[in-house]
C-alpha positions, 0 to 999 in steps of 0.5 A: 499499500503506497504511503500516499494512497487515499483513506480507503487504501484498498482496505475494506471494513472487516479486514483488520485495518482502520484505514477506511475509517480515517478522515483525511485530516486524521490520516495526514496527522498520523502520517506526520507522526509516522513517515512512510505509514502503510497501515493502521490497525486496531488493538486486540483485547490483549494489547489493550490490557497490556498498554493499560498496565504499561502506561499506568506508571511512566517511571520505573520498569515497564512490566511488559518488557521481555528479554531473551538471550541467544548463544551463537557458537561458531564462526559468526559474520556479524554483518550477515547476522545484522542483515538477517534481523533486518530481513525479519523486521522487514518481513513482519509488519507487526514488528514495525508498529508503534502506538498512537492516539486518534482524535477520538482518544482510541489507541491504534497501532501504526505500521511504518514501511521502513524501520531501522534495526536498533543494533548495538555491539559490545566486546567483552573478550578482553576480560577474564571469564568471571568478569565477562560473565558479570558484565554480561549479566549487568548489560542484560539487566540494563536492557531489561530495565530500559523503557521503550517509547511505545510510539517509536517503532520498532519495540525491539532492540538487539545487543550483540556481545562478543565473549571470545573467539567464535563465542557470542551472546545476543540480548533481544529486548522486546515489548510484549504488546507486539511479540509473545513467547511463541513469536520469539520461537518463530523468529529464532527459527527464521533467523537461522534460515535467513542467516544460512541464506546469507540474509535473504528471506525470499525462500521462506514462505509468505508470513501470515499478518497479524492484521489477519488475526485482528480481522478474525477477531471482528468475526467472532460472536463477542456477545456469546463469549461475554455471556459465557464468561459471566456464567463461568464466574457467577457467584464469585463475590470476592477476589482471590489475592495473595497480596493487598492491591495497594502493595503492588501498585508500583512496578518492580523487577520480579525475581525467579525461584527456579525448580526442576522436578525429579524424573520420578515426579515428571513420569508420575505427572505425565502418567496421571495426565495420560491415564485420565485423559487430561494434559500436563497443563491441567494437572499443573493447574489443579495442583496450583489451585490446591496450593492457592486454596491453602494460601488464601484460605478458600475453597473457591479460587480464581487464578490466571492462565496464559493461552497461546490464542492462535486460532486453529481456523486461521491459516498460518496462525502457528507461524505468525508473529504477533501478540496472540497470547491471552490471560484468562481466569481459571475458576476452581471450586474444591470439594473436600470429598471429591477425588483428585481424578474428578477434579482433573476431569472437571477442570478439563471440561471447563477448559474445553468449554472455554476454547471458543471464547479465549479471545475475550480480553481480561479487562472486559471479563472483569467488567462483566464479572466484578471483583470475583474475576480479580486475581493476582497469581498466574500459571503459564505452561510454556509449551512453545514450538521448537526453535532454530536448529543447532547444527548450522554454523554458528549454532543459534540457540536460546540460553537461560530463562526468558525474562518476562516482567509482569504485574502479578505478585506470583507467576508459576511458569512450567516448561516441559522437558525431560524433567519438568522445570520452571520458575516461580516468579515473585514480586519481592515487595509482595512475596518474600523469597523464602515464602516463594521457595516454600510455595514451590515445596508446597507445589511439589508435595501436592503433585507427589500426593496427586500422582501417588493416589488419584482416587484420594479426596482433594481434602486430604492432599496437604501441602506440609511434609511430615516434619512440618506437620509434626511441628504444627500439631505437636510443637505449636499446638501441643496437648493442653497442660495444666500450666497457669493462664498467662496473659499474651502480653506477659508471654511476649515480654518473656520471649522478648527478654529471653531472645531480644535479637531474634527475629520475631516477625517478618513479612515481604517488606521488613522484619522485626526483632523481639526488641524492635517489636516490643518497642513498637508495641509499647509505643502504640499501646501508649497511644491507644491508652491515650485514646481511651482504650482500656479493659474490654474496649473494642478496637477494630484492626483493618490491616493485611497480614503484615508486621504492622498487624502483629504490632497492633494486636499485641499493643491492643492486648497490652492496653487491655482492649479487645481486638477485632481483626477486619480484612480490607480485601472484603469491603462488603463484609467489612461494612457489616462488621463495622455496623455490628461491632461499632468499635470506638477505636479503629486502627488502619494501615 
């Protein structure tokens, strides 16, 4: 399409392009911003959601910046590699997109004809190996932390790092609004083919355009999908949250806790899936539902899952480049008496029912279903297509774990391999590293118990091992004795005197020793007494699970009052409690 063509430009309504709907003046404005404009597309529901989160905070890291790393081992022609990447940029329209606002306020993606490839090189070959490795890691972190200008195509940049003779690493940083993990695998495979052809991509089959997927979306029955999602999430009145929403309002770099299951457990999970006619992904989701239920203290839980989103009835979808993935809610109602096998079958049946409505955007689902569709944990089964062959020279292969940033406090990524492996990505401001490791242990135990006896009731699939169970039952909750009834403040004072420097309480943000906790408790108790708190005075406490909550409960007891804990995550119940209890004093964090 020539850049100077008229508004219709050969496009028609329903073909995924917006050119036909643009007024001449509006088109001229976009051309002024994007020289060489060739097309204008609407956003997919996924892109709308990602842009919302990516632009909510203009400082700090962009939660949808993704980083991959390639190892290139063998003789390398760097000019040829650069030309090969430029060929891919020219080949796939979506890689030349930037985001702009129309006069109406609608955000669109504008495709440019020619876009220069952002390319940098660094030579670390003169450094000792350990120093070079550290510098490579620093460069990778810096790439991930640098934000994209979402209006300036391409939302992709490349850094080629020379480590030694015939040893290179390439850091690929991209924005998830235009490239998903599957697309990266497609690009890596094409890169090997184009490099082998001396940078010429003409031998590759013509690619499917992401615009064809946008046109496919326009043909779907969105009303039917909305009704199906509304029914799926009916009667879920409360969000399923592991961290208070205000604690994760600012984007931070997540941290992974990596794991690898044993061969025995991998075989067990695979056999469990095969025997009961489900996928390994379904088994992982069921296990996470059990972990999440223990974590939030509920039997009806909702978490997110990422689907590939590539329609089977769209020709070329599997080899297309673009953000096809979608994040969707998974609701699991746990019945203690239900056998594990039935839980798996029910989850499978719900997944099958969702197949025709996986295109619905998460923001829209939340508008339809209300707070019950709100969740903050994600499960990803990363079954991506195979990437480039490593028999060529140089061998081109992905290395390390993908570094995708997201806004969820917890994201479980499982990768199928000879041994199932993956990582639990956690926001350190919401879930501490020790807690994340504990959750990986919980997941492992749940899977071990599910595979050991699929006929066992769901309610008997615990997360604690034998030693932890004994600690809870025998050490923390020993049989009742005839010891004198000692008030809690006095018991705490004894502990503080005995081990003042020991850690008394910790959450994801800070920890307090007994000495520090005692000092904070006394200060708050003094303020409470000044506010009229005395024997039997009811004090409402609106706080999440934190060090502040422990301080408040101890201080109220020390002042002689009666504490009434209230959950800030359940506003409906909170209003009822306030009306019923009517505490004269209220503590809030």
